[in-house]
PASEBA-1860 file (N, C-alpha, C; in nm, 3 decimals):
! residues 196
1> XXXXXXXX> -12.943/5.467/-24.586/-12.898/5.458/-24.447/-12.979/5.532/-24.341 ~ -13.036/5.668/-24.385/-13.125/5.731/-24.290/-13.259/5.667/-24.280 ~ -13.288/5.576/-24.360/-13.429/5.487/-24.343/-13.397/5.404/-24.245 ~ -13.294/5.319/-24.222/-13.260/5.241/-24.125/-13.254/5.294/-24.012 ~ -13.198/5.444/-23.984/-13.159/5.480/-23.851/-13.303/5.529/-23.828 ~ -13.391/5.548/-23.901/-13.532/5.597/-23.860/-13.614/5.478/-23.798 ~ -13.590/5.369/-23.877/-13.648/5.241/-23.830/-13.608/5.186/-23.668 ~ -13.475/5.232/-23.668/-13.398/5.164/-23.539/-13.476/5.269/-23.435
9> XXXXXXXX> -13.476/5.402/-23.437/-13.534/5.497/-23.373/-13.679/5.463/-23.331 ~ -13.752/5.414/-23.428/-13.905/5.380/-23.389/-13.901/5.270/-23.308 ~ -13.812/5.154/-23.328/-13.805/5.046/-23.270/-13.784/5.082/-23.099 ~ -13.700/5.146/-23.087/-13.652/5.205/-22.952/-13.742/5.260/-22.888 ~ -13.849/5.350/-22.938/-13.940/5.442/-22.907/-14.060/5.341/-22.846 ~ -14.044/5.204/-22.932/-14.189/5.106/-22.889/-14.157/5.069/-22.761 ~ -14.274/5.074/-22.686/-14.263/5.016/-22.541/-14.226/4.885/-22.523 ~ -14.149/4.838/-22.425/-14.096/4.712/-22.403/-14.235/4.622/-22.382
17> XXXXXXXX> -14.360/4.647/-22.346/-14.468/4.565/-22.334/-14.520/4.526/-22.489 ~ -14.548/4.640/-22.548/-14.580/4.609/-22.690/-14.474/4.538/-22.765 ~ -14.374/4.577/-22.750/-14.239/4.509/-22.841/-14.253/4.335/-22.797 ~ -14.282/4.307/-22.677/-14.255/4.171/-22.619/-14.397/4.113/-22.673 ~ -14.497/4.155/-22.696/-14.618/4.112/-22.747/-14.578/4.070/-22.887 ~ -14.521/4.179/-22.972/-14.495/4.155/-23.110/-14.387/4.035/-23.134 ~ -14.295/4.015/-23.029/-14.204/3.930/-23.047/-14.272/3.806/-23.001 ~ -14.376/3.767/-22.920/-14.454/3.656/-22.908/-14.535/3.619/-23.021
25> XXXXXXXX> -14.571/3.725/-23.080/-14.658/3.667/-23.209/-14.575/3.630/-23.311 ~ -14.437/3.658/-23.302/-14.341/3.619/-23.430/-14.311/3.459/-23.374 ~ -14.251/3.461/-23.257/-14.175/3.327/-23.194/-14.282/3.218/-23.178 ~ -14.383/3.237/-23.155/-14.497/3.134/-23.144/-14.526/3.105/-23.293 ~ -14.551/3.177/-23.377/-14.565/3.163/-23.524/-14.464/3.050/-23.566 ~ -14.325/3.118/-23.559/-14.211/3.029/-23.625/-14.227/2.881/-23.546 ~ -14.229/2.893/-23.410/-14.253/2.746/-23.360/-14.349/2.639/-23.416 ~ -14.471/2.709/-23.444/-14.557/2.613/-23.492/-14.531/2.566/-23.652
33> XXXXXXXX> -14.478/2.681/-23.730/-14.421/2.635/-23.851/-14.316/2.559/-23.849 ~ -14.231/2.570/-23.752/-14.109/2.472/-23.753/-14.159/2.332/-23.697 ~ -14.258/2.322/-23.626/-14.318/2.168/-23.608/-14.381/2.127/-23.728 ~ -14.393/2.206/-23.811/-14.485/2.123/-23.921/-14.373/2.078/-24.039 ~ -14.240/2.124/-24.005/-14.132/2.089/-24.133/-14.142/1.908/-24.143 ~ -14.112/1.866/-24.228/-14.115/1.741/-24.239/-14.246/1.682/-24.272 ~ -14.366/1.732/-24.232/-14.488/1.666/-24.274/-14.509/1.685/-24.398 ~ -14.606/1.597/-24.474/-14.644/1.584/-24.590/-14.749/1.692/-24.629
41> XXXXXXXX> -14.770/1.733/-24.732/-14.910/1.799/-24.765/-15.017/1.737/-24.744 ~ -15.020/1.606/-24.736/-15.151/1.537/-24.700/-15.181/1.557/-24.546 ~ -15.058/1.544/-24.478/-15.065/1.546/-24.337/-15.126/1.694/-24.291 ~ -15.066/1.785/-24.338/-15.107/1.919/-24.317/-15.244/1.941/-24.324 ~ -15.303/1.869/-24.398/-15.460/1.894/-24.438/-15.555/1.768/-24.411 ~ -15.481/1.668/-24.336/-15.548/1.548/-24.267/-15.635/1.586/-24.158 ~ -15.768/1.587/-24.145/-15.842/1.609/-24.018/-15.821/1.488/-23.946 ~ -15.818/1.513/-23.817/-15.792/1.385/-23.699/-15.917/1.304/-23.662
49> XXXXXXXX> -16.026/1.404/-23.698/-16.172/1.341/-23.677/-16.285/1.414/-23.749 ~ -16.384/1.378/-23.776/-16.492/1.449/-23.849/-16.529/1.570/-23.749 ~ -16.550/1.697/-23.822/-16.588/1.807/-23.734/-16.444/1.883/-23.678 ~ -16.314/1.832/-23.695/-16.212/1.894/-23.659/-16.134/1.960/-23.759 ~ -16.054/2.045/-23.703/-15.987/2.121/-23.822/-15.827/2.050/-23.847 ~ -15.779/2.054/-23.985/-15.649/2.019/-23.980/-15.562/2.111/-23.935 ~ -15.420/2.078/-23.940/-15.328/2.179/-23.920/-15.304/2.301/-24.019 ~ -15.350/2.244/-24.127/-15.380/2.370/-24.213/-15.480/2.471/-24.194
57> XXXXXXXX> -15.585/2.413/-24.155/-15.714/2.483/-24.130/-15.685/2.595/-24.012 ~ -15.621/2.516/-23.913/-15.592/2.604/-23.774/-15.506/2.722/-23.805 ~ -15.411/2.687/-23.883/-15.294/2.804/-23.933/-15.394/2.901/-24.008 ~ -15.479/2.863/-24.087/-15.550/2.968/-24.201/-15.653/3.039/-24.073 ~ -15.713/2.973/-23.995/-15.800/3.039/-23.898/-15.723/3.156/-23.801 ~ -15.621/3.114/-23.769/-15.523/3.225/-23.680/-15.505/3.366/-23.777 ~ -15.475/3.304/-23.906/-15.439/3.424/-23.989/-15.582/3.505/-24.021 ~ -15.677/3.446/-24.030/-15.810/3.509/-24.067/-15.867/3.607/-23.943
65> XXXXXXXX> -15.842/3.577/-23.820/-15.897/3.613/-23.705/-15.813/3.769/-23.705 ~ -15.673/3.785/-23.713/-15.586/3.877/-23.704/-15.606/3.972/-23.838 ~ -15.630/3.901/-23.944/-15.648/3.972/-24.067/-15.803/4.041/-24.047 ~ -15.901/4.016/-23.973/-16.026/4.075/-23.968/-16.031/4.170/-23.884 ~ -15.943/4.179/-23.779/-15.928/4.269/-23.643/-15.819/4.383/-23.702 ~ -15.727/4.345/-23.767/-15.642/4.436/-23.802/-15.694/4.579/-23.879 ~ -15.775/4.573/-23.947/-15.832/4.705/-24.017/-15.920/4.787/-23.903 ~ -15.966/4.704/-23.806/-16.047/4.789/-23.728/-15.962/4.844/-23.610
73> XXXXXXXX> -15.851/4.780/-23.595/-15.736/4.847/-23.510/-15.695/4.957/-23.580 ~ -15.666/4.968/-23.711/-15.589/5.067/-23.780/-15.686/5.188/-23.785 ~ -15.826/5.165/-23.803/-15.944/5.253/-23.847/-15.933/5.344/-23.669 ~ -15.933/5.237/-23.581/-15.968/5.299/-23.449/-15.841/5.406/-23.422 ~ -15.741/5.370/-23.447/-15.613/5.438/-23.428/-15.629/5.581/-23.514 ~ -15.642/5.574/-23.610/-15.690/5.681/-23.733/-15.788/5.788/-23.697 ~ -15.911/5.714/-23.633/-16.022/5.789/-23.610/-16.017/5.859/-23.450 ~ -15.957/5.784/-23.377/-15.947/5.816/-23.219/-15.839/5.843/-23.156
81> XXXXXXXX> -15.701/5.854/-23.247/-15.564/5.893/-23.202/-15.578/6.035/-23.107 ~ -15.677/6.121/-23.165/-15.666/6.255/-23.092/-15.728/6.217/-22.973 ~ -15.796/6.120/-22.933/-15.873/6.082/-22.803/-15.763/6.025/-22.709 ~ -15.673/5.939/-22.767/-15.601/5.861/-22.693/-15.471/5.962/-22.655 ~ -15.423/6.074/-22.714/-15.320/6.181/-22.681/-15.404/6.255/-22.584 ~ -15.511/6.281/-22.590/-15.572/6.385/-22.507/-15.587/6.325/-22.358 ~ -15.597/6.198/-22.358/-15.636/6.118/-22.248/-15.489/6.032/-22.190 ~ -15.393/6.050/-22.267/-15.281/5.962/-22.222/-15.210/5.973/-22.103
89> XXXXXXXX> -15.228/6.056/-22.024/-15.188/6.060/-21.875/-15.280/5.971/-21.775 ~ -15.382/5.930/-21.829/-15.473/5.854/-21.764/-15.425/5.703/-21.750 ~ -15.459/5.641/-21.652/-15.435/5.474/-21.627/-15.463/5.380/-21.732 ~ -15.415/5.283/-21.774/-15.475/5.207/-21.859/-15.425/5.063/-21.857 ~ -15.487/4.965/-21.896/-15.458/4.807/-21.911/-15.355/4.787/-21.988 ~ -15.246/4.732/-21.962/-15.144/4.664/-22.075/-15.166/4.512/-22.075 ~ -15.233/4.465/-21.958/-15.223/4.294/-21.977/-15.350/4.258/-21.938 ~ -15.390/4.132/-21.980/-15.556/4.060/-21.957/-15.495/3.924/-21.919
97> XXXXXXXX> -15.582/3.852/-21.841/-15.562/3.727/-21.829/-15.605/3.663/-21.949 ~ -15.538/3.524/-21.961/-15.578/3.485/-22.084/-15.713/3.422/-22.079 ~ -15.797/3.483/-22.147/-15.950/3.479/-22.147/-15.990/3.320/-22.224 ~ -15.891/3.291/-22.315/-15.929/3.179/-22.379/-15.922/3.048/-22.295 ~ -15.855/3.068/-22.176/-15.840/2.943/-22.059/-15.985/2.952/-21.976 ~ -16.051/3.044/-21.988/-16.182/3.066/-21.887/-16.278/2.933/-21.926 ~ -16.342/2.871/-21.834/-16.410/2.756/-21.864/-16.559/2.804/-21.906 ~ -16.589/2.916/-21.913/-16.702/2.981/-21.967/-16.682/3.057/-22.113
105> XXXXXXXX> -16.536/3.050/-22.158/-16.535/3.101/-22.275/-16.601/3.050/-22.395 ~ -16.672/3.129/-22.469/-16.755/3.080/-22.580/-16.664/3.042/-22.731 ~ -16.629/2.918/-22.683/-16.527/2.871/-22.815/-16.603/2.847/-22.940 ~ -16.745/2.850/-22.926/-16.813/2.824/-23.071/-16.816/2.937/-23.165 ~ -16.763/3.045/-23.122/-16.759/3.157/-23.182/-16.652/3.133/-23.314 ~ -16.553/3.040/-23.299/-16.443/3.029/-23.432/-16.522/3.036/-23.548 ~ -16.638/2.976/-23.547/-16.698/2.962/-23.703/-16.710/3.089/-23.758 ~ -16.690/3.201/-23.707/-16.677/3.344/-23.769/-16.562/3.353/-23.846
113> XXXXXXXX> -16.457/3.274/-23.830/-16.340/3.266/-23.915/-16.318/3.143/-23.954 ~ -16.421/3.087/-24.014/-16.404/2.946/-24.070/-16.276/2.962/-24.187 ~ -16.198/2.862/-24.184/-16.079/2.864/-24.267/-16.115/2.872/-24.417 ~ -16.056/2.960/-24.494/-16.070/2.960/-24.651/-16.013/2.855/-24.695 ~ -15.914/2.806/-24.651/-15.843/2.679/-24.693/-15.885/2.550/-24.636 ~ -15.880/2.448/-24.684/-15.941/2.319/-24.625/-15.899/2.213/-24.688 ~ -15.935/2.069/-24.650/-15.899/1.968/-24.731/-15.929/1.966/-24.889 ~ -16.052/2.041/-24.899/-16.089/2.029/-25.047/-16.042/2.152/-25.125
121> XXXXXXXX> -15.983/2.237/-25.049/-15.909/2.369/-25.132/-15.778/2.395/-25.032 ~ -15.703/2.276/-25.055/-15.581/2.315/-24.974/-15.460/2.403/-25.036 ~ -15.377/2.446/-24.979/-15.250/2.530/-25.023/-15.127/2.493/-24.975 ~ -15.025/2.505/-25.036/-14.895/2.467/-24.971/-14.863/2.511/-24.832 ~ -14.792/2.446/-24.735/-14.752/2.510/-24.617/-14.701/2.644/-24.628 ~ -14.600/2.664/-24.728/-14.521/2.791/-24.741/-14.592/2.897/-24.782 ~ -14.730/2.858/-24.836/-14.824/2.996/-24.873/-14.879/3.047/-24.730 ~ -14.927/2.957/-24.649/-14.997/2.978/-24.530/-14.864/3.078/-24.460
129> XXXXXXXX> -14.737/3.023/-24.451/-14.648/3.062/-24.358/-14.621/3.225/-24.441 ~ -14.606/3.224/-24.568/-14.573/3.370/-24.621/-14.670/3.469/-24.570 ~ -14.822/3.425/-24.595/-14.918/3.509/-24.582/-14.909/3.549/-24.428 ~ -14.893/3.446/-24.321/-14.895/3.496/-24.187/-14.767/3.580/-24.134 ~ -14.665/3.556/-24.205/-14.540/3.631/-24.182/-14.588/3.798/-24.239 ~ -14.637/3.794/-24.346/-14.667/3.943/-24.381/-14.759/4.015/-24.312 ~ -14.856/3.949/-24.266/-14.978/3.983/-24.175/-14.902/4.041/-24.056 ~ -14.825/3.948/-23.974/-14.750/4.002/-23.861/-14.670/4.103/-23.892
137> XXXXXXXX> -14.586/4.112/-24.008/-14.491/4.209/-24.000/-14.564/4.348/-24.016 ~ -14.692/4.354/-24.089/-14.755/4.452/-24.102/-14.838/4.525/-23.952 ~ -14.867/4.397/-23.877/-14.902/4.438/-23.734/-14.783/4.505/-23.662 ~ -14.651/4.451/-23.688/-14.548/4.490/-23.621/-14.523/4.656/-23.679 ~ -14.526/4.662/-23.775/-14.514/4.791/-23.846/-14.606/4.901/-23.788 ~ -14.731/4.870/-23.776/-14.856/4.934/-23.729/-14.811/4.994/-23.598 ~ -14.770/4.899/-23.497/-14.780/4.931/-23.356/-14.611/4.986/-23.314 ~ -14.516/4.973/-23.402/-14.390/5.010/-23.394/-14.363/5.168/-23.404
145> XXXXXXXX> -14.330/5.231/-23.269/-14.324/5.378/-23.270/-14.421/5.453/-23.207 ~ -14.524/5.360/-23.178/-14.641/5.446/-23.133/-14.634/5.443/-22.965 ~ -14.670/5.545/-22.927/-14.656/5.564/-22.758/-14.755/5.461/-22.693 ~ -14.712/5.408/-22.604/-14.781/5.300/-22.540/-14.889/5.383/-22.455 ~ -14.885/5.504/-22.404/-14.974/5.572/-22.319/-15.089/5.619/-22.412 ~ -15.065/5.625/-22.560/-15.181/5.672/-22.638/-15.242/5.547/-22.683 ~ -15.171/5.416/-22.720/-15.226/5.320/-22.754/-15.318/5.265/-22.638 ~ -15.267/5.276/-22.533/-15.355/5.247/-22.389/-15.487/5.308/-22.363
153> XXXXXXXX> -15.492/5.429/-22.431/-15.610/5.493/-22.404/-15.706/5.528/-22.528 ~ -15.669/5.432/-22.632/-15.779/5.415/-22.734/-15.823/5.287/-22.718 ~ -15.992/5.289/-22.726/-16.064/5.173/-22.725/-16.128/5.127/-22.852 ~ -16.164/5.012/-22.853/-16.257/4.967/-22.967/-16.351/4.864/-22.878 ~ -16.448/4.842/-22.935/-16.559/4.743/-22.867/-16.548/4.620/-22.914 ~ -16.566/4.509/-22.847/-16.568/4.370/-22.887/-16.672/4.305/-22.794 ~ -16.772/4.230/-22.884/-16.895/4.190/-22.822/-16.872/4.091/-22.704 ~ -16.736/4.003/-22.711/-16.723/3.934/-22.620/-16.609/4.006/-22.498
161> XXXXXXXX> -16.521/4.058/-22.548/-16.431/4.125/-22.436/-16.482/4.272/-22.406 ~ -16.583/4.335/-22.448/-16.616/4.446/-22.403/-16.521/4.574/-22.460 ~ -16.513/4.661/-22.392/-16.419/4.784/-22.449/-16.292/4.751/-22.413 ~ -16.184/4.731/-22.519/-16.033/4.701/-22.505/-15.958/4.802/-22.572 ~ -15.842/4.849/-22.495/-15.749/4.930/-22.568/-15.664/4.841/-22.687 ~ -15.587/4.949/-22.733/-15.539/4.867/-22.860/-15.402/4.777/-22.795 ~ -15.373/4.776/-22.677/-15.254/4.712/-22.651/-15.322/4.595/-22.583 ~ -15.435/4.582/-22.522/-15.501/4.455/-22.489/-15.557/4.377/-22.610
169> XXXXXXXX> -15.599/4.433/-22.712/-15.631/4.393/-22.825/-15.526/4.309/-22.889 ~ -15.402/4.367/-22.912/-15.272/4.282/-22.943/-15.266/4.162/-22.852 ~ -15.258/4.198/-22.720/-15.250/4.062/-22.643/-15.342/3.962/-22.641 ~ -15.481/3.990/-22.658/-15.577/3.881/-22.684/-15.535/3.819/-22.816 ~ -15.487/3.876/-22.938/-15.474/3.825/-23.047/-15.337/3.715/-23.028 ~ -15.259/3.736/-22.950/-15.157/3.655/-22.908/-15.186/3.549/-22.854 ~ -15.279/3.567/-22.751/-15.356/3.457/-22.658/-15.416/3.356/-22.737 ~ -15.496/3.417/-22.850/-15.604/3.313/-22.947/-15.480/3.249/-23.025
177> XXXXXXXX> -15.359/3.294/-23.073/-15.284/3.228/-23.171/-15.215/3.102/-23.074 ~ -15.198/3.150/-22.955/-15.108/3.040/-22.896/-15.188/2.946/-22.854 ~ -15.327/2.940/-22.829/-15.429/2.836/-22.805/-15.421/2.749/-22.923 ~ -15.445/2.804/-23.030/-15.442/2.692/-23.156/-15.296/2.648/-23.191 ~ -15.194/2.722/-23.156/-15.068/2.663/-23.187/-15.053/2.533/-23.122 ~ -15.075/2.560/-23.018/-15.070/2.428/-22.920/-15.132/2.323/-22.987 ~ -15.228/2.321/-23.043/-15.307/2.222/-23.132/-15.224/2.152/-23.239 ~ -15.146/2.258/-23.305/-15.064/2.250/-23.425/-14.944/2.151/-23.379
185> XXXXXXXX> -14.887/2.186/-23.270/-14.776/2.149/-23.201/-14.806/1.998/-23.162 ~ -14.916/1.976/-23.124/-14.953/1.820/-23.077/-14.989/1.735/-23.196 ~ -15.058/1.813/-23.296/-15.093/1.737/-23.398/-14.951/1.698/-23.487 ~ -14.891/1.796/-23.502/-14.753/1.780/-23.567/-14.662/1.659/-23.491 ~ -14.656/1.647/-23.374/-14.574/1.566/-23.290/-14.655/1.439/-23.308 ~ -14.771/1.413/-23.322/-14.846/1.287/-23.332/-14.811/1.220/-23.470 ~ -14.822/1.323/-23.565/-14.751/1.261/-23.711/-14.612/1.230/-23.724 ~ -14.525/1.303/-23.632/-14.383/1.272/-23.636/-14.352/1.126/-23.563
193> XXXX> -14.433/1.111/-23.470/-14.405/0.994/-23.361/-14.450/0.884/-23.469 ~ -14.570/0.901/-23.551/-14.643/0.756/-23.622/-14.524/0.736/-23.718 ~ -14.432/0.846/-23.783/-14.363/0.815/-23.898/-14.214/0.770/-23.843 ~ -14.198/0.762/-23.731/-14.053/0.724/-23.660/-14.073/0.549/-23.673
END
C-alpha cells in the first residue's frame, strides 16, 4: 500500500511535459502493434523490396535505438545530476522541432541500429512487443518523479543533434519512433487490404 502511494506521488511530481512524452512513447507503440494484429508471421518479416526493412525489422530498430541511448541518459543523470541541480534556475528547452522531417536530415545513419532480428533470424511479434514494453517501462520509471528543471539542465552530446538536455533527448526518441511507426502502419494496412 505504501509503495503504491509512493508511486502515485512520484507520478504527480513528474512534469506534464515529460509525462506527455512518456505517454506518446506508449500510445504510438501500442497503435503500431495493434495495426499488426492479424498479420501472419511471414507478413511481419516480409520485405516489400530489396534493401527495405520488414515490419519486424522496423520495430526492432526502434527498440535498439532507445536501448542504446538509455544507458547514456542514465549515466548522464548519475554523473551530472549535481550540475543540473546547481543550474536548475536557468532556462532550458523542453521541445524541439521534428528533426526527422528536415530535408537534410542524414537518414543513412539508421545502419548504426541495424535490426538484430530479420527474415533470416525472425522472432514472434509478441517477443518484439514484450521487449519494447519492458524498455519503455524502464524509461518511464527513470523519468518519473525527476524534476523537470533538473532534467532540462543536464546535457549530453549527440554528433547529429549537438548538446541536448534529457527532456529533448526523450522527445527526439519519440519523434524517431513515430517516423518508423508510420511505415509500420502503412505496411500493415497494405497487408490488410490485400487479404480482404
